[in-house]
C-alpha positions as CSV (number, residue, x, y, z in Angstrom):
1,M,18.4,98.2,270.5
2,E,15.1,98.2,272.4
3,T,14.7,101.4,274.4
4,G,13.5,99.5,277.5
5,I,16.9,97.6,277.7
6,A,18.9,100.8,277.7
7,V,16.6,102.4,280.3
8,A,16.8,99.4,282.5
9,A,20.6,99.4,282.4
10,V,20.8,103.1,283.3
11,E,18.2,102.8,286.1
12,A,20.2,99.8,287.5
13,Y,23.4,101.9,287.4
14,F,21.8,104.7,289.5
15,A,20.4,102.1,291.9
16,A,23.9,100.6,292.3
17,I,25.5,104.0,292.8
18,N,23.0,105.0,295.5
19,A,23.4,101.6,297.2
20,R,27.2,101.9,297.0
21,D,27.1,98.5,295.3
22,A,30.5,97.9,293.6
23,A,29.5,94.3,292.6
24,G,26.4,95.7,290.9
25,I,28.4,98.3,289.1
26,R,30.8,95.6,287.9
27,A,27.9,93.5,286.6
28,L,26.5,96.4,284.7
29,F,29.6,97.1,282.6
30,E,30.9,95.1,279.7
31,P,34.1,93.2,280.7
32,D,36.0,95.6,278.5
33,G,33.8,98.6,279.3
34,E,35.2,102.1,279.7
35,L,34.6,104.9,282.2
36,V,35.8,108.4,281.2
37,T,35.8,111.0,284.0
38,P,37.6,114.3,284.7
39,A,39.9,112.1,286.9
40,G,40.9,110.0,283.9
41,R,40.0,106.9,281.9
42,V,39.3,103.5,283.5
43,S,39.1,100.3,281.4
44,G,37.5,97.0,282.4
45,A,34.5,96.2,284.6
46,A,36.7,95.2,287.6
47,A,38.8,98.3,287.4
48,I,35.6,100.5,287.1
49,A,34.1,98.8,290.2
50,D,37.3,99.4,292.0
51,F,37.3,103.1,291.0
52,Y,33.8,103.5,292.4
53,S,34.7,101.7,295.6
54,T,37.8,103.9,296.2
55,Q,36.7,107.2,294.8
56,A,32.9,107.7,295.1
57,F,31.6,105.2,297.7
58,G,33.7,106.7,300.5
59,A,31.4,109.7,300.5
60,T,28.9,109.0,303.3
61,D,26.3,111.4,301.8
62,L,26.6,110.1,298.2
63,R,23.3,110.5,296.4
64,A,22.7,110.7,292.6
65,V,19.3,111.9,291.4
66,P,18.9,111.5,287.7
67,G,16.7,113.8,285.6
68,P,14.8,112.6,282.5
69,L,16.7,110.2,280.2
70,M,17.4,111.3,276.6
71,I,17.7,108.2,274.4
72,S,18.9,107.8,270.9
73,G,19.5,104.2,269.8
74,N,22.0,102.6,272.2
75,R,23.0,106.0,273.7
76,V,21.5,107.5,276.8
77,S,22.3,110.9,278.3
78,V,21.1,112.3,281.6
79,E,21.7,115.3,283.8
80,I,22.2,114.4,287.5
81,R,22.0,116.2,290.7
82,L,24.9,114.7,292.7
83,R,25.4,115.1,296.4
84,M,28.8,114.2,297.6
85,H,31.0,115.4,300.5
86,G,28.5,118.0,301.5
87,L,28.2,119.6,298.1
88,E,25.5,119.3,295.5
89,S,26.4,119.8,291.8
90,R,25.2,119.1,288.4
91,V,26.7,116.2,286.5
92,A,26.0,114.9,282.9
93,D,26.4,111.2,282.1
94,F,26.6,109.8,278.6
95,F,26.1,106.1,278.3
96,E,26.6,103.7,275.5
97,I,24.7,100.4,276.1
98,D,25.3,97.2,274.2
99,S,23.4,94.0,274.9
100,G,22.0,95.5,278.1
101,R,25.4,96.4,279.6
102,I,27.3,99.6,279.7
103,S,30.1,99.6,277.1
104,R,31.1,103.3,277.7
105,L,30.2,105.9,280.2
106,S,31.5,109.5,280.0
107,V,30.9,111.7,283.0
108,Y,31.1,115.6,282.9
109,L,31.1,117.7,286.0
110,G,29.1,120.9,286.1
111,G,28.9,123.6,288.7
112,P,27.2,123.7,292.1
113,V,23.4,123.6,292.3
């Protein structure tokens, strides 16, 4: 996979997160995409968009600031400074990108910044 395609997908993901754009999130995931978080596993682009709408987008101060992307083939990892509900913490995201869309995203929560 061309590196630029993976980078574009991840950058679009963070733009959608910061814009609280559930439709944008849905469009970025494969129809059978998977999201793995400490809260559990969510399958399917529509269910993933619903997860973000009900879980993350309710935070009025939601802001994700990604650090440098680390890319290996179709895999991208990134450390994020996440502000949510008055707290700032470190989060690590691990993406698998296929055909320009996210096929799997694993999210790991770290401690406060």
